[in-house]
C-alpha positions in Angstrom: -22.0 -4.8 1.7 -20.8 -6.7 -1.3 -18.2 -4.0 -2.1 -16.9 -3.9 1.5 -16.3 -7.6 2.0 -13.4 -7.8 -0.4 -11.7 -5.0 1.4 -12.2 -6.7 4.8 -10.8 -9.9 3.3 -7.8 -7.9 2.0 -7.2 -6.7 5.6 -8.5 -3.2 5.6 -9.7 -2.4 9.1 -11.1 1.2 9.3 -14.4 2.2 7.8 -16.6 5.3 8.1 -20.4 5.6 8.2 -22.5 8.7 8.1 -25.6 7.3 9.9 -25.9 5.4 13.1 -28.8 3.2 12.0 -27.2 2.3 8.7 -24.0 1.3 10.6 -25.9 -0.9 13.0 -27.7 -2.7 10.1 -24.5 -3.2 8.1 -21.8 -3.7 10.7 -23.1 -5.3 13.9 -22.5 -8.9 12.7 -19.3 -8.0 10.9 -17.8 -6.4 14.1 -18.8 -9.6 16.1 -17.0 -11.8 13.5 -14.1 -9.4 13.0 -13.0 -7.8 16.2 -10.2 -5.9 14.5 -12.6 -3.7 12.5 -12.7 -0.1 13.6 -15.8 1.9 12.8 -15.8 5.7 12.5 -19.0 7.9 12.7 -18.2 10.7 10.3 -21.8 12.1 10.1 -23.7 14.3 12.5 -24.7 12.6 15.7 -28.0 13.4 17.3 -28.1 13.1 21.1 -31.0 10.6 20.9 -28.7 8.2 19.0 -25.7 8.3 21.3 -26.4 5.0 23.1 -26.4 3.2 19.8 -23.4 5.1 18.4 -21.3 4.2 21.5 -22.3 0.6 21.1 -21.2 0.2 17.4 -18.6 2.9 16.8 -15.0 3.1 17.9 -14.4 6.7 16.7 -16.8 9.7 16.5 -15.6 12.5 14.3 -18.4 14.9 14.9 -18.5 16.1 18.5 -19.8 19.7 18.2 -21.5 20.6 21.5 -21.3 20.3 25.3 -24.7 18.6 25.3 -23.4 15.9 22.9 -20.1 15.5 24.8 -22.0 15.0 28.1 -24.3 12.3 26.5 -21.3 10.5 25.1 -19.5 10.6 28.5 -22.5 9.3 30.3 -23.0 6.5 27.8 -19.4 5.5 27.8 -19.7 4.9 31.6 -23.0 2.9 31.2 -21.5 0.7 28.5 -18.0 0.6 30.0 -16.5 1.6 26.6 -14.1 4.3 25.6 -14.3 5.9 22.2 -11.7 8.1 20.4 -13.3 11.5 19.6 -12.7 14.4 17.2 -14.2 17.8 17.8 -15.8 19.1 14.6 -14.9 22.7 13.8 -17.1 24.7 11.4 -13.9 26.2 9.9 -15.8 28.1 7.2 -18.4 29.5 9.5 -21.1 28.1 7.3 -24.7 28.2 8.7 -25.7 24.9 7.0 -22.8 23.0 8.5 -22.4 21.5 11.9 -19.4 22.1 14.1 -18.2 24.4 16.9 -17.0 27.8 15.9 -13.3 28.5 16.2 -14.1 30.9 19.0 -15.8 28.2 21.0 -13.3 25.4 20.3 -11.1 25.8 23.4 -14.2 25.9 25.7 -15.6 22.7 24.2 -12.2 21.0 24.3 -11.7 21.9 28.0 -15.2 20.6 28.8 -14.5 17.3 27.0 -11.3 16.9 29.0 -13.2 17.5 32.2 -15.6 14.7 31.3 -12.6 12.4 30.7 -13.4 12.0 27.0 -10.5 10.9 24.8 -10.3 13.7 22.3 -7.6 12.8 19.8 -8.1 15.5 17.2 -10.1 17.9 15.2 -12.3 17.4 12.2 -13.6 19.8 9.5 -15.3 19.9 6.2 -14.2 23.1 4.4 -16.5 25.2 2.2 -16.9 23.4 -1.1 -16.9 26.5 -3.4 -13.5 27.7 -2.0 -9.9 26.5 -2.1 -9.7 24.2 0.9 -6.0 24.8 1.5 -6.3 27.8 3.8 -8.9 26.0 5.9 -6.7 22.9 6.1 -3.7 25.0 7.1 -5.9 26.8 9.8 -7.1 23.4 11.2 -3.5 22.1 11.3 -2.5 25.1 13.4 -5.5 24.7 15.8 -4.7 21.0 16.2 -1.1 21.8 17.1 -2.2 24.6 19.5 -4.3 22.0 21.4 -1.4 19.5 21.1 -3.7 16.9 19.5 -2.2 14.0 17.5 -4.8 13.3 14.9 -6.6 15.4 12.2 -9.7 14.3 10.3 -10.1 16.3 7.1 -10.0 15.7 3.4 -12.5 14.0 1.2 -12.3 12.4 -2.3 -12.1 15.8 -4.0 -9.4 17.4 -1.8 -7.6 14.7 0.2 -4.2 15.4 -1.4 -4.3 19.0 -0.1 -5.4 17.7 3.3 -2.5 15.4 3.4 -0.1 18.3 2.8 -1.5 19.8 6.0 -1.1 16.8 8.3 -4.4 15.1 7.9 -4.3 11.6 9.4 -7.9 10.5 8.7 -9.4 10.9 5.2 -12.9 10.4 4.1 -12.6 9.0 0.5 -15.5 6.6 0.3 -16.9 7.9 -2.9 -13.5 7.5 -4.7 -13.5 3.8 -3.6 -17.1 2.8 -3.7 -18.7 5.5 -6.0 -21.3 8.1 -5.1 -24.1 7.1 -2.7 -27.4 6.2 -4.4 
């Protein structure tokens, strides 16, 4: 937290966290004290953590199934809170990564809209061993096809290429704070 407080004092308002429990431990009091802080869940969300995620986060970048979407919709009603959501696309078709396949994207998007979820964009993490540019370009096209306004892609190692393909949300924590220990 010591490295985050100077940024908050400087006026930075958007922060990402990978894990729900870590976010609750770190951010609960800060969000009470600083109502302008927007917290983004950028890691995988398990359905058993949805009630906690809806409570602490303002954005979820990792919606990847109908089951998760339904849990979020139900919890938004219970907590009377509306989050901004990104559908995570497994753009490289990698077995070890989360995200909906490109073939299932429209079905998941349609389902989310039926649930009255506020899907504002798509998110991806391209394969690390390959040039990310073709994946960023593909994501930008998919986002435009769905007429979505935001795009969450690009990390410390590839954010400049992501910006060239209309990314509006970047995950560059390790460039700012250093590698996680």
